[in-house]
ZAMARGU-4260 file (C-alpha; in steps of 0.2 Angstrom, whole numbers, plus 5000, padded with zeros to 4 digits):
<rodrens>
0) 5000/5000/5000 | 5014/5012/5005 | 5023/5007/4989 | 5008/5011/4978 | 5006/5028/4986
5) 5025/5032/4984 | 5025/5027/4966 | 5009/5037/4962 | 5017/5052/4970 | 5032/5050/4960
10) 5022/5049/4944 | 5012/5065/4949 | 5029/5074/4951 | 5035/5068/4934 | 5019/5073/4925
15) 5022/5091/4931 | 5039/5092/4921 | 5038/5078/4908 | 5052/5085/4898 | 5064/5083/4912
20) 5058/5066/4917 | 5060/5060/4899 | 5077/5067/4897 | 5083/5059/4913 | 5076/5043/4908
25) 5084/5043/4891 | 5102/5049/4897 | 5102/5037/4912 | 5098/5022/4901 | 5111/5027/4888
30) 5124/5028/4902 | 5119/5011/4909 | 5121/5003/4892 | 5136/5013/4887 | 5148/4998/4887
35) 5137/4987/4876 | 5143/4983/4859 | 5128/4991/4851 | 5130/5007/4862 | 5148/5009/4857
40) 5143/5008/4838 | 5132/5023/4841 | 5144/5032/4853 | 5130/5033/4867 | 5143/5037/4880
45) 5145/5055/4873 | 5126/5058/4871 | 5120/5070/4885 | 5103/5076/4878 | 5088/5070/4868
50) 5092/5081/4853 | 5109/5073/4851 | 5102/5055/4853 | 5088/5059/4839 | 5102/5065/4827
55) 5114/5051/4830 | 5102/5036/4829 | 5089/5032/4816 | 5071/5027/4818 | 5071/5008/4818
60) 5060/4992/4815 | 5064/4974/4820 | 5075/4970/4805 | 5087/4983/4812 | 5090/4972/4828
65) 5088/4954/4821 | 5107/4951/4819 | 5110/4958/4836 | 5096/4948/4845 | 5103/4932/4836
70) 5120/4936/4844 | 5112/4937/4861 | 5103/4921/4858 | 5119/4912/4853 | 5126/4917/4870
75) 5136/4933/4867 | 5136/4944/4882 | 5135/4963/4883 | 5127/4965/4865 | 5112/4976/4868
80) 5111/4976/4887 | 5124/4973/4900 | 5126/4954/4903 | 5112/4942/4897 | 5093/4944/4897
85) 5082/4934/4908 | 5071/4930/4893 | 5070/4931/4874 | 5052/4937/4873 | 5042/4933/4858
90) 5029/4945/4852 | 5012/4939/4847 | 5014/4942/4829 | 4997/4950/4827 | 5002/4962/4813
95) 5017/4952/4805 | 5029/4938/4809 | 5034/4937/4828 | 5049/4946/4834 | 5061/4941/4848
100) 5064/4955/4861 | 5075/4955/4876 | 5067/4955/4893 | 5078/4960/4908 | 5077/4962/4927
105) 5075/4981/4924 | 5060/4980/4912 | 5052/4968/4925 | 5055/4979/4940 | 5049/4994/4930
110) 5033/4986/4925 | 5030/4981/4943 | 5034/4998/4951 | 5027/5010/4938 | 5013/4999/4932
115) 5007/4986/4945 | 5010/4996/4961 | 5002/5012/4953 | 4987/5003/4946 | 4984/4993/4963
120) 4983/5010/4972 | 4971/5017/4959 | 4960/5001/4960 | 4959/5001/4979 | 4954/5019/4979
125) 4941/5017/4966 | 4934/5000/4972 | 4937/4999/4991 | 4928/4982/4992 | 4943/4974/4983
130) 4953/4975/4999 | 4942/4962/5007 | 4950/4945/5011 | 4942/4936/4995 | 4951/4926/4982
135) 4953/4930/4964 | 4950/4919/4949 | 4965/4922/4938 | 4963/4914/4920 | 4982/4911/4916
140) 4990/4897/4906 | 5007/4889/4908 | 5018/4897/4894 | 5029/4885/4884 | 5047/4890/4883
145) 5060/4884/4871 | 5079/4887/4874 | 5091/4897/4863 | 5108/4890/4858 | 5115/4898/4874
150) 5101/4891/4885 | 5091/4907/4887 | 5072/4904/4888 | 5063/4909/4873 | 5044/4912/4874
155) 5030/4924/4879 | 5034/4938/4891 | 5020/4934/4904 | 5023/4932/4922 | 5018/4915/4929
160) 5008/4915/4946 | 5016/4898/4950 | 5033/4908/4952 | 5027/4915/4968 | 5020/4905/4983
165) 5014/4920/4992 | 5004/4926/4976 | 4997/4909/4973 | 4988/4910/4990 | 4977/4924/4983
170) 4970/4914/4969 | 4956/4901/4969 | 4966/4890/4957 | 4978/4879/4967 | 4997/4878/4962
175) 4996/4861/4953 | 4983/4867/4941 | 4994/4881/4935 | 5006/4867/4929 | 4994/4860/4917
180) 5000/4862/4899 | 4983/4861/4889 | 4974/4877/4888 | 4957/4868/4888 | 4961/4857/4903
185) 4968/4872/4913 | 4953/4882/4909 | 4942/4868/4915 | 4952/4868/4932 | 4951/4887/4934
190) 4932/4886/4932 | 4930/4871/4943 | 4939/4879/4958 | 4931/4895/4955 | 4913/4887/4956
195) 4918/4879/4972 | 4920/4896/4980 | 4904/4906/4983 | 4915/4921/4989 | 4926/4925/4974
200) 4930/4943/4974 | 4938/4946/4957 | 4940/4939/4940 | 4957/4943/4932 | 4965/4940/4915
205) 4978/4949/4904 | 4965/4952/4891 | 4946/4952/4891 | 4946/4939/4877 | 4952/4926/4890
210) 4937/4930/4901 | 4925/4930/4887 | 4932/4913/4881 | 4930/4906/4899 | 4912/4911/4900
215) 4909/4903/4883 | 4917/4887/4890 | 4907/4888/4906 | 4891/4888/4895 | 4897/4872/4887
220) 4903/4863/4902 | 4893/4869/4917 | 4884/4852/4920 | 4900/4842/4920 | 4908/4855/4931
225) 4893/4855/4943 | 4894/4836/4944 | 4913/4837/4949 | 4908/4850/4963 | 4895/4838/4969
230) 4906/4822/4968 | 4922/4831/4974 | 4933/4826/4960 | 4942/4831/4944 | 4933/4825/4928
235) 4941/4809/4921 | 4939/4817/4904 | 4954/4829/4907 | 4971/4823/4901 | 4982/4828/4915
240) 4996/4819/4924 | 4992/4807/4937 | 5002/4816/4950 | 4993/4832/4946 | 4976/4824/4947
245) 4980/4816/4964 | 4985/4833/4971 | 4970/4841/4964 | 4958/4827/4970 | 4965/4829/4988
250) 4960/4847/4988 | 4942/4843/4983 | 4928/4837/4994 | 4910/4832/4989 | 4899/4847/4990
255) 4881/4842/4985 | 4874/4858/4993 | 4885/4870/4983 | 4881/4859/4967 | 4862/4861/4969
260) 4864/4879/4972 | 4874/4881/4956 | 4862/4871/4946 | 4848/4882/4951 | 4858/4897/4946
265) 4863/4891/4929 | 4846/4885/4924 | 4840/4904/4925 | 4851/4907/4910 | 4868/4916/4907
270) 4864/4935/4907 | 4871/4941/4924 | 4878/4924/4928 | 4894/4930/4936 | 4885/4939/4950
275) 4873/4924/4953 | 4887/4912/4954 | 4898/4924/4965 | 4887/4937/4974 | 4902/4946/4982
280) 4911/4948/4965 | 4918/4966/4966 | 4928/4968/4950 | 4934/4961/4933 | 4952/4966/4931
285) 4957/4965/4913 | 4963/4975/4898 | 4947/4978/4887 | 4954/4992/4876 | 4960/4990/4858
290) 4956/4974/4849 | 4949/4968/4866 | 4935/4981/4866 | 4921/4970/4859 | 4924/4956/4872
295) 4923/4969/4886 | 4907/4976/4879 | 4900/4958/4877 | 4904/4953/4895 | 4897/4969/4902
300) 4881/4967/4893 | 4878/4949/4897 | 4888/4937/4908 | 4896/4950/4919 | 4881/4962/4919
305) 4882/4974/4935 | 4901/4970/4938 | 4913/4985/4937 | 4928/4982/4925 | 4945/4990/4927
310) 4957/4990/4912 | 4974/4994/4921 | 4988/4995/4909 | 4993/4999/4891 | 5008/4988/4888
315) 5017/4978/4875 | 5031/4965/4874 | 5043/4980/4873 | 5037/4985/4891 | 5025/4996/4900
320) 5018/5011/4890 | 5004/5018/4901 | 4993/5017/4916 | 4974/5020/4918 | 4972/5031/4933
325) 4953/5033/4930 | 4947/5015/4934 | 4928/5020/4934 | 4928/5030/4918 | 4920/5021/4903
330) 4933/5026/4890 | 4949/5017/4892 | 4963/5031/4893 | 4981/5029/4898 | 4993/5041/4905
335) 5010/5038/4897 | 5023/5033/4910 | 5038/5046/4908 | 5050/5035/4917 | 5046/5018/4908
340) 5049/5022/4890 | 5058/5037/4881 | 5044/5041/4869 | 5044/5049/4852 | 5029/5052/4841
345) 5026/5051/4822 | 5012/5061/4816 | 4998/5051/4807 | 5002/5060/4790 | 5020/5053/4791
350) 5017/5035/4794 | 5023/5029/4777 | 5040/5038/4779 | 5055/5027/4782 | 5064/5040/4793
355) 5050/5052/4798 | 5052/5067/4809 | 5046/5064/4827 | 5040/5075/4842 | 5043/5073/4860
360) 5031/5069/4874 | 5030/5088/4879 | 5027/5093/4861 | 5012/5082/4856 | 4995/5090/4852
365) 4978/5086/4860 | 4966/5078/4847 | 4980/5072/4836 | 4985/5054/4832 | 5003/5047/4832
370) 5013/5031/4830 | 5023/5027/4846 | 5042/5026/4844 | 5050/5020/4860 | 5067/5018/4868
375) 5066/5005/4882 | 5076/4997/4895 | 5081/4982/4886 | 5090/4987/4870 | 5078/4995/4858
380) 5081/5013/4852 | 5069/5024/4843 | 5059/5008/4839 | 5042/5009/4830 | 5031/4998/4839
385) 5017/4999/4826 | 5003/5006/4838 | 4994/5022/4834 | 4987/5032/4848 | 4976/5047/4850
390) 4981/5061/4863 | 4965/5065/4871 | 4970/5076/4885 | 4984/5080/4897 | 4987/5076/4915
395) 4997/5091/4921 | 5010/5091/4906 | 5009/5072/4903 | 4999/5065/4888 | 4984/5054/4891
400) 4981/5043/4876 | 4968/5031/4868 | 4974/5016/4858 | 4968/5017/4840 | 4975/5004/4829
405) 4990/4993/4824 | 4999/4999/4809 | 5000/4982/4802 | 4981/4978/4804 | 4975/4990/4791
410) 4963/4985/4777 | 4969/4991/4760 | 4965/4984/4743 | 4968/5001/4733 | 4979/5010/4746
415) 4964/5017/4755 | 4971/5011/4773 | 4956/5008/4784 | 4961/5006/4802 | 4953/4994/4815
420) 4946/5009/4824 | 4937/5016/4809 | 4931/4999/4803 | 4925/4994/4821 | 4916/5011/4823
425) 4906/5008/4806 | 4903/4990/4811 | 4895/4994/4828 | 4885/5008/4820 | 4878/4996/4807
430) 4874/4982/4820 | 4865/4995/4831 | 4852/4996/4817 | 4850/4977/4817 | 4836/4973/4830
435) 4843/4961/4844 | 4860/4959/4836 | 4876/4958/4847 | 4894/4956/4840 | 4903/4941/4848
440) 4918/4942/4836 | 4924/4948/4819 | 4938/4949/4807 | 4941/4954/4789 | 4952/4949/4774
445) 4957/4958/4758 | 4950/4949/4743 | 4967/4947/4735 | 4972/4934/4748 | 4959/4922/4740
450) 4965/4922/4722 | 4953/4915/4710 | 4941/4910/4723 | 4937/4928/4729 | 4922/4928/4717
455) 4923/4945/4708 | 4935/4955/4698 | 4934/4971/4709 | 4945/4970/4725 | 4934/4970/4740
460) 4933/4966/4759 | 4928/4949/4765 | 4920/4952/4782 | 4916/4938/4795 | 4904/4941/4809
465) 4900/4929/4824 | 4884/4937/4831 | 4870/4933/4844 | 4852/4937/4840 | 4854/4935/4821
470) 4852/4919/4811 | 4852/4926/4794 | 4859/4942/4786 | 4848/4951/4774 | 4855/4960/4759
475) 4850/4976/4767 | 4860/4972/4783 | 4875/4968/4772 | 4874/4984/4763 | 4871/4994/4779
480) 4889/4989/4785 | 4896/4995/4768 | 4886/5011/4769 | 4892/5015/4786 | 4910/5013/4781
485) 4907/5024/4767 | 4900/5037/4779 | 4915/5036/4790 | 4929/5035/4777 | 4929/5048/4763
490) 4942/5038/4753 | 4933/5022/4754 | 4917/5030/4748 | 4926/5038/4733 | 4934/5021/4728
495) 4917/5013/4730 | 4908/5027/4720 | 4921/5025/4706 | 4919/5006/4706 | 4937/5003/4709
500) 4933/4994/4725 | 4918/4982/4725 | 4905/4980/4738 | 4911/4971/4754 | 4905/4953/4756
505) 4898/4951/4773 | 4897/4933/4780 | 4888/4927/4796 | 4898/4912/4804 | 4893/4898/4815
510) 4893/4900/4834 | 4910/4895/4841 | 4919/4898/4824 | 4931/4911/4832 | 4935/4900/4846
515) 4940/4886/4834 | 4950/4899/4824 | 4959/4905/4840 | 4964/4886/4843 | 4970/4885/4825
520) 4980/4901/4827 | 4988/4895/4843 | 4992/4878/4836 | 5002/4886/4822 | 5012/4899/4832
525) 5022/4900/4848 | 5010/4913/4855 | 5004/4910/4873 | 4985/4910/4877 | 4989/4924/4889
530) 4995/4936/4876 | 4985/4931/4861 | 4975/4944/4852 | 4963/4940/4838 | 4969/4946/4821
535) 4956/4959/4814 | 4964/4957/4797 | 4968/4940/4792 | 4984/4938/4782 | 4985/4919/4779
540) 4974/4911/4767 | 4971/4895/4777 | 4963/4905/4791 | 4951/4914/4778 | 4947/4897/4771
545) 4943/4890/4788 | 4930/4904/4791 | 4923/4902/4773 | 4919/4884/4779 | 4910/4891/4794
550) 4897/4902/4785 | 4879/4900/4789 | 4872/4915/4780
</rodrens>
């Protein structure tokens, strides 16, 4: 508690003079890394201010670092950071091939001190009930790590609860269940031990998609789960090691009373089910901004109706970017952390430039959109992370941003560049005019990916929707989405008017199609379920073909 207050006080002080905080962060970082091979190449030891750094070092992307990271993976020390990293962290690859970035003790401690401690302080002030002695259900899945040539772990940058015995005591899921490798079996166990406890206080996951998937699974499995509660066992259907099963069975006792209570609550239906199962549930703690926005909205409307949500961080594999100091506000806005990253900003008009001009944190303008360029604590310098954010206001001198879109997740069949934010806005507006319709999930593809099977000479968008409350899409509803996008994008409208872009093909897919797609995507990558984000623009033909096979209307 004292730590949270102290860190919040430091953040407030930095926000009053953000230029100074950023300069101190950058120069201190360059000094600590001055003896690395990379720093010697760019003579960082002689850099004393931000301006010299910007003149000396180019704006970079991952290809700039690939050979340096390979040297680290092979065991060379002092290449990008002093010594060796704790982990070679793989990005999720949402908008391109996955990259391997360094994770160090410094980036981890920064995340905890500037992120976790500050957000816990904000959470306790906004939701005092979270301080009660109640357990949290944390939807977390055991990451799979490989080893580099030098024995450095390679895998997702997600902290495992099993690493800390003290923190494990805060969760409904017991330690052995966190060792289960299968996402499906681990999810079953999370749900089983949560259902046993009437007094669950919080549901937690990295992303709202994980909680949404959990409630979908609960809807499918609840009868089997209730039977396990009643009999005091782990379902024989689960493929788990005998030692783990024995440990878990020892923690379970037959509870026919709780089972009967659960059955009566499930039989009422799933709207508001979270509060019926756990009447003392205080909070859902998860990121529900960006591509996770639709899952948060679906949960708040349905299963988690009446439960407050807090989206605490804006972070990436590169490190902590921002914190949400306003837990009760509906719009997810994040204060950039001036001591976590040295940030530069590329104006939206200059995104296509190879070496664009940048502005600093104390030079951005309210209402403008920028791509973030970061210099972090683990060897990335002036690195384009591909996120475009909008500066919505200032907290003292420090920018407060809303995530807009990933640069690699744009729809563009004629160079028109439709962002996720623009497309989702049009989709939500169109669906609001379809009586009873609710978006469960969606994604798009450019017709060119289908080759001859795209069904039309004019390039167009293929749109896949999973919906509730709609069994068939009328032609009028399909056109409504195209019309809404034309209203929101003048360039799309002009191409449609000229006939150089054909009408979008809007498909309704079967219930559960996106959960299956999620499984297929996970199976063909090294992404962890904890860091997975659904791709809003599909770039692989086999994924588009899979959804084409799931069309019901």
